[in-house]
Backbone as CSV, one residue per row, in Angstrom:
resi,resn,N_x,N_y,N_z,CA_x,CA_y,CA_z,C_x,C_y,C_z
1,MET,91.790,124.861,90.455,90.389,125.260,90.875,89.738,124.524,89.894
2,TYR,88.555,124.009,90.284,87.332,123.191,89.357,86.706,124.270,88.605
3,GLN,86.140,123.700,87.725,85.325,124.659,86.726,83.857,124.078,86.735
4,VAL,83.013,124.914,86.226,81.638,124.642,86.243,81.449,123.508,85.338
5,GLU,80.274,122.575,85.905,80.145,121.208,85.190,81.049,120.042,85.622
6,ASP,82.158,120.293,86.325,82.784,119.376,87.065,82.072,118.568,88.094
7,TYR,82.515,117.119,88.288,81.828,116.521,89.087,82.975,116.261,90.272
8,VAL,82.580,116.682,91.473,83.541,116.475,92.770,82.960,115.918,93.762
9,VAL,83.806,115.208,94.859,83.348,114.509,95.867,83.600,115.689,96.966
10,TYR,82.744,115.971,97.489,82.838,117.110,98.700,82.377,116.574,99.943
11,GLY,83.520,116.244,100.890,83.536,116.091,101.961,82.471,114.757,102.317
12,ASN,81.667,114.749,103.353,80.600,113.700,103.328,79.379,113.819,102.734
13,GLU,79.360,114.996,101.834,78.166,115.392,101.022,78.098,114.363,99.821
14,GLY,79.327,113.912,99.425,79.234,112.888,98.347,79.449,113.671,97.156
15,VAL,78.922,113.092,95.803,78.974,113.447,94.603,78.236,114.853,94.498
16,CYS,78.896,115.856,94.052,78.084,117.176,93.659,78.547,117.568,92.311
17,LYS,77.917,118.438,91.532,78.203,118.906,90.319,78.286,120.464,90.522
18,ILE,79.471,121.015,90.001,79.646,122.354,90.108,78.774,123.268,89.369
19,GLU,77.781,123.840,90.007,76.916,124.507,89.176,77.253,126.071,88.770
20,ALA,78.206,126.679,89.529,78.560,128.147,89.292,79.679,128.325,90.374
21,ILE,80.629,129.198,90.088,81.609,129.758,90.726,81.306,131.295,90.632
22,GLU,81.037,131.736,91.867,80.576,133.256,92.020,80.830,133.680,93.339
23,LYS,80.779,135.076,93.620,80.721,135.905,94.664,79.213,135.887,95.321
24,LEU,79.031,135.770,96.451,77.517,135.583,96.973,77.124,137.116,97.316
25,ASP,76.024,137.131,97.192,75.469,138.622,97.501,74.552,138.241,98.708
26,ILE,75.127,137.955,99.826,74.327,137.727,100.852,74.813,138.645,102.007
27,THR,73.935,139.208,102.832,74.277,140.040,103.897,75.156,139.346,104.970
28,GLY,76.185,140.017,105.338,77.248,139.513,106.341,78.181,138.492,105.666
29,ALA,78.090,138.127,104.250,79.166,137.498,103.699,80.332,138.371,103.147
30,ASN,81.544,137.998,103.008,82.535,138.543,102.513,82.337,138.660,100.924
31,VAL,82.115,139.901,100.611,81.630,140.207,99.220,82.430,139.768,98.078
32,GLU,83.938,139.835,98.542,84.960,139.500,97.492,85.359,138.130,97.712
33,LYS,84.709,137.248,98.540,85.114,135.724,98.569,84.402,135.030,97.367
34,VAL,85.088,134.105,96.740,84.366,133.491,95.578,83.981,132.085,96.288
35,TYR,82.932,131.495,95.522,82.176,130.209,96.295,82.061,129.364,94.884
36,TYR,81.988,127.929,95.367,81.432,126.985,94.507,80.050,126.754,94.808
37,VAL,79.142,126.801,93.888,77.848,126.516,94.120,77.660,125.136,93.573
38,LEU,77.346,123.948,94.487,77.463,122.652,94.346,76.061,122.129,94.251
39,GLN,75.778,121.452,93.405,74.491,120.485,93.461,74.602,119.089,93.818
40,PRO,74.382,118.692,94.811,74.490,117.233,95.139,73.709,116.358,93.977
41,ILE,74.242,115.336,93.559,73.752,114.529,92.760,72.660,113.543,93.178
42,TYR,72.808,113.226,94.546,71.774,112.254,94.675,70.791,112.645,95.947
43,ARG,70.804,113.903,96.048,69.729,114.591,97.054,69.508,115.926,96.533
44,SER,68.350,116.468,97.191,67.957,117.945,96.722,68.870,118.708,97.533
45,GLY,68.789,120.106,97.228,69.470,121.225,97.935,70.811,121.688,97.176
46,THR,71.229,122.917,97.686,72.422,123.345,97.186,73.376,123.790,98.191
47,VAL,74.749,123.509,97.770,75.869,123.510,98.833,76.659,124.799,98.167
48,TYR,76.820,125.720,99.145,77.847,126.879,98.873,79.143,126.687,99.870
49,THR,80.349,126.334,99.197,81.498,126.384,99.730,82.426,127.374,99.069
50,PRO,83.368,128.062,99.996,84.428,128.817,99.375,85.475,128.002,98.496
51,VAL,85.884,128.591,97.450,86.811,127.844,96.496,88.216,127.533,97.501
52,ASP,88.293,128.138,98.315,89.493,127.849,99.341,89.129,127.039,100.683
53,THR,88.128,126.329,100.505,87.410,125.390,101.517,88.568,124.674,102.255
54,LYS,88.370,124.430,103.515,89.114,123.450,104.251,88.569,121.955,104.253
55,VAL,87.208,122.041,103.844,86.558,120.557,103.459,87.276,119.949,102.381
56,SER,87.403,118.632,102.514,88.033,117.712,101.566,86.984,117.841,100.194
57,MET,87.736,118.141,99.160,87.221,118.152,97.916,88.168,117.609,96.755
58,ARG,87.655,116.633,95.941,88.725,116.210,94.943,87.606,115.656,93.683
59,PRO,88.369,115.562,92.643,87.612,114.958,91.577,86.845,113.682,91.771
60,VAL,85.848,113.401,91.009,85.490,111.993,91.025,86.438,111.010,90.558
61,ILE,86.681,109.960,90.999,87.418,108.863,90.602,87.152,108.827,88.893
62,SER,88.167,108.243,88.093,88.056,107.870,86.750,87.467,106.724,86.579
63,LYS,86.820,106.319,85.406,86.264,105.105,85.172,87.336,104.035,85.135
64,GLU,88.334,104.217,84.727,89.587,103.206,84.954,90.006,102.929,86.328
65,ALA,89.951,104.174,86.988,90.401,103.853,88.257,89.472,103.261,89.290
66,ALA,88.297,103.448,88.920,87.253,102.792,89.650,87.131,101.338,89.247
67,GLN,87.357,100.942,87.992,87.325,99.417,87.624,88.635,98.717,88.260
68,THR,89.749,99.441,88.284,90.740,98.868,88.960,90.589,98.411,90.286
69,LEU,89.976,99.511,91.035,89.795,99.559,92.420,88.771,98.231,92.562
70,ILE,87.791,98.175,91.673,86.970,97.092,92.097,87.452,95.702,92.054
71,GLU,88.287,95.634,91.019,89.025,94.402,90.712,90.089,94.107,91.738
72,GLY,90.440,94.934,92.620,91.305,94.925,93.894,90.506,94.767,95.025
73,ILE,89.277,94.699,95.116,88.497,94.608,96.221,88.847,93.390,97.118
74,PRO,89.019,92.103,96.493,89.344,90.895,97.202,90.600,91.021,98.097
75,SER,91.490,91.879,97.726,92.760,92.066,98.377,92.707,93.120,99.627
76,ILE,91.535,93.875,99.591,91.494,94.889,100.659,90.964,94.140,101.988
77,GLN,91.835,94.150,102.978,91.342,93.390,104.251,90.382,94.377,105.145
78,ALA,89.387,93.597,105.918,88.568,94.044,106.731,89.503,94.426,107.973
79,GLU,88.946,95.339,109.009,89.706,95.625,110.239,88.877,94.977,111.166
80,ILE,88.824,94.026,111.758,87.936,93.414,112.685,88.497,93.311,114.175
81,ASP,89.776,93.628,114.293,90.486,93.605,115.642,90.465,94.935,116.263
82,GLY,90.550,94.941,117.441,90.424,96.175,118.235,89.195,96.219,119.060
83,PRO,89.123,97.474,119.669,87.957,97.541,120.677,86.687,97.635,119.733
84,THR,85.527,97.263,120.518,84.238,97.308,119.691,83.265,98.234,120.333
85,ASN,83.557,98.874,121.312,82.680,99.723,122.037,82.157,100.948,120.990
86,ALA,81.001,101.439,121.244,80.337,102.222,120.157,81.317,103.471,119.924
87,THR,81.866,104.064,121.082,82.478,105.522,121.121,83.657,105.329,119.961
88,PHE,84.399,104.253,120.388,85.526,103.817,119.572,85.156,103.708,117.980
89,LEU,84.159,102.798,117.841,83.676,102.600,116.589,83.208,103.852,115.749
90,LYS,82.431,104.683,116.396,82.070,105.814,115.775,83.246,106.765,115.367
91,ASN,84.434,106.837,116.244,85.353,107.592,115.956,86.307,107.114,114.755
92,LYS,86.528,105.641,114.831,87.145,104.935,113.865,86.531,105.231,112.426
93,TYR,85.095,105.005,112.206,84.275,104.995,111.108,84.238,106.405,110.594
94,THR,84.313,107.347,111.559,84.143,108.797,111.119,85.308,109.251,110.265
95,GLU,86.592,108.611,111.153,87.733,109.051,110.527,87.905,108.240,109.008
96,MET,87.585,107.104,108.789,87.582,106.384,107.535,86.619,107.019,106.500
97,LEU,85.724,107.732,106.965,84.642,108.422,106.058,85.192,109.824,105.801
98,LEU,85.942,110.506,106.555,86.638,111.682,106.280,87.811,111.680,105.511
99,ALA,88.175,110.546,105.506,89.266,110.224,104.601,89.120,110.641,102.947
100,ASN,87.878,110.514,102.787,87.273,110.895,101.376,87.954,109.930,100.450
101,ASP,88.296,108.595,100.697,89.190,107.896,99.889,88.296,106.421,99.623
102,CYS,87.920,106.284,98.239,87.055,104.976,97.926,87.967,103.764,98.758
103,GLU,89.070,103.486,98.787,89.803,102.335,99.333,89.257,102.289,100.808
104,GLU,89.342,103.358,101.556,88.976,103.333,102.838,87.474,103.156,103.233
105,LEU,86.512,103.598,102.059,85.173,103.124,102.011,85.093,101.579,101.995
106,ILE,85.707,100.929,100.874,85.634,99.684,100.609,85.967,98.963,102.067
107,GLN,87.212,99.489,102.678,87.575,98.674,103.912,86.433,98.930,104.846
108,LEU,85.775,99.764,105.037,84.863,100.058,106.067,83.692,99.153,105.721
109,ILE,83.287,99.198,104.581,82.246,98.003,104.159,82.695,96.659,104.389
110,LYS,83.693,96.154,103.997,84.108,95.096,104.336,84.256,94.623,105.814
111,THR,84.602,95.617,106.275,84.813,95.342,107.881,83.463,95.222,108.617
112,VAL,82.521,95.983,108.191,81.070,95.901,108.700,80.432,94.632,108.371
113,ASN,80.638,94.226,107.021,80.176,92.908,106.559,80.824,91.554,107.117
114,VAL,82.042,91.655,107.665,82.576,90.629,108.200,81.861,90.510,109.595
115,LYS,81.864,91.649,110.289,81.207,91.681,111.811,79.840,91.352,111.628
116,GLU,79.218,91.619,110.469,77.749,91.120,110.436,77.518,89.585,110.184
117,ASP,78.704,89.138,109.530,78.677,87.635,109.431,79.064,86.933,110.757
118,ILE,79.875,87.491,111.429,80.095,86.725,112.699,79.119,87.049,113.767
119,ALA,78.402,88.057,113.763,77.284,88.319,114.477,76.019,87.264,114.261
120,GLU,75.711,87.187,113.035,74.865,86.042,112.571,75.178,84.736,113.127
121,LYS,76.472,84.061,113.050,76.868,83.152,113.331,76.746,82.880,115.020
122,LYS,76.707,83.980,115.600,76.168,83.928,117.153,74.980,84.171,117.274
123,ASN,73.990,84.271,116.339,72.499,84.495,116.441,72.302,85.836,117.309
124,LYS,73.273,86.760,116.919,73.197,88.208,117.081,72.931,89.036,116.043
125,LYS,72.692,90.400,116.253,72.475,91.396,115.318,73.486,92.341,115.357
126,LEU,73.795,92.755,114.091,74.637,94.154,113.929,74.171,95.342,114.764
127,GLY,75.345,95.850,115.170,74.881,97.185,116.244,74.320,98.160,115.294
128,GLN,73.808,99.432,115.896,73.242,100.433,115.178,74.294,101.322,114.537
129,THR,75.506,101.268,115.342,76.807,101.965,114.812,77.185,101.565,113.631
130,ASP,77.414,100.327,113.508,77.767,99.554,112.360,76.870,99.800,111.260
131,LYS,75.660,99.632,111.451,74.453,99.709,110.354,74.683,101.180,109.776
132,HIS,74.608,102.223,110.628,74.906,103.549,110.161,75.986,103.842,109.285
133,TYR,76.984,103.418,109.656,78.301,103.828,109.078,78.305,102.953,107.695
134,LEU,77.814,101.758,107.607,77.805,101.045,106.670,77.089,101.762,105.292
135,ARG,75.845,102.156,105.936,74.854,102.829,104.939,75.452,104.108,104.419
136,LYS,76.111,104.851,105.138,76.865,106.149,104.646,78.029,105.745,103.786
137,ALA,78.779,104.637,104.044,80.006,104.336,103.294,79.437,103.674,101.879
138,GLU,78.234,102.839,101.928,77.898,102.579,100.865,77.258,103.865,99.827
139,ASP,76.666,104.639,100.614,75.967,105.795,99.908,77.163,106.534,98.980
140,LEU,78.207,106.890,99.793,79.336,107.617,99.262,79.865,106.772,98.047
141,LEU,80.348,105.645,98.311,81.124,104.713,97.265,80.324,104.454,96.120
142,TYR,79.075,104.188,96.379,78.095,103.780,95.142,77.830,104.831,94.277
143,SER,77.703,106.217,94.855,77.342,107.260,94.246,78.486,107.633,93.526
144,GLU,79.656,107.591,93.960,80.864,107.974,93.088,81.127,106.789,92.124
145,PHE,81.057,105.718,92.328,81.120,104.695,91.330,80.071,104.928,90.238
146,ALA,79.062,105.251,90.510,77.678,105.441,89.545,78.031,106.442,88.622
147,ILE,78.690,107.811,89.173,79.002,108.745,88.066,80.330,108.204,87.280
148,ALA,81.166,107.643,87.889,82.443,107.257,87.397,82.322,106.367,86.112
149,LEU,81.391,105.295,86.370,81.168,104.194,85.520,79.930,104.403,84.594
150,GLY,79.289,105.646,84.826,77.970,106.084,83.967,77.029,104.908,83.946
151,ILE,76.709,104.516,85.180,75.584,103.588,85.444,74.679,104.263,86.542
152,PRO,73.437,103.698,86.710,72.613,104.046,87.606,73.197,103.537,88.993
153,ILE,72.883,104.431,90.106,73.514,104.018,91.447,72.955,102.768,91.800
154,ASN,71.645,102.344,91.673,71.181,100.977,91.954,71.534,99.873,91.372
155,LYS,72.636,99.878,90.371,73.176,99.006,89.505,74.618,98.730,90.129
156,VAL,75.180,99.565,90.954,76.546,99.564,91.243,76.846,98.423,92.136
157,GLN,76.136,98.076,92.933,76.358,96.770,93.881,76.502,95.524,92.822
158,THR,75.444,95.436,91.947,75.685,94.132,91.029,76.821,94.413,90.197
159,TYR,77.229,95.562,89.500,78.274,95.652,88.781,79.683,95.217,89.480
160,ILE,79.666,95.702,90.856,80.794,95.355,91.370,81.175,93.626,91.636
161,LYS,79.966,93.106,91.917,79.793,91.669,92.197,80.248,90.998,90.952
162,GLU,79.886,91.353,89.534,79.876,90.798,88.486,81.408,90.997,88.040
163,ARG,81.900,92.222,88.422,83.223,92.674,87.954,84.302,91.718,88.742
164,ILE,84.032,91.453,90.113,85.019,90.855,90.677,85.026,89.309,90.357
165,GLU,83.817,88.855,90.230,83.708,87.373,89.615,84.465,87.291,88.150
166,THR,84.204,88.048,87.454,84.869,87.903,86.113,86.216,88.154,86.060
167,HIS,86.600,89.039,86.927,88.480,89.197,87.146,88.872,88.069,87.701
168,ALA,88.159,87.288,88.823,88.740,86.216,89.538,88.685,85.005,88.493
169,VAL,87.771,84.804,87.736,87.770,83.827,86.752,88.759,83.908,85.598
170,ALA,89.208,85.054,85.377,90.150,85.322,84.363,91.530,85.188,84.820
171,LYS,91.712,85.020,86.137,93.062,84.925,86.378,93.498,83.638,86.542
């Protein structure tokens, strides 16, 4: 069980801080059920979820794990083979987001970036499905890395590029 003040990644909500753990006094709610009161870090609002939720919830990645994962980004392969219809892409990308795993998010981001490069070479534009899921994956990944690394979210992408370059030079 998590504690008050812990940072967690909750489903596709992203990084949240646990503000309280309590029984809710809401009409129609099970008065014996205990809930986490979550405050999303990068948006307003409050999320209430039972402590025994079926939604994926895990601790935010550690700083060391984030740095190791960032250094390994060049070895994570994009998945550009397979069907490209919107329904298939939506299902595949949704599955990757629901995995609630930083490496899956990186793979999704790399996949869409490769597809964008291919489209540009053909004087075409990236599809809306790809754009939507790219934004969502970046939001989820960068928000988690920002908390783990202790840096502002708008500095994460630059940090990743610099860390990869530094690591490549050191090899």
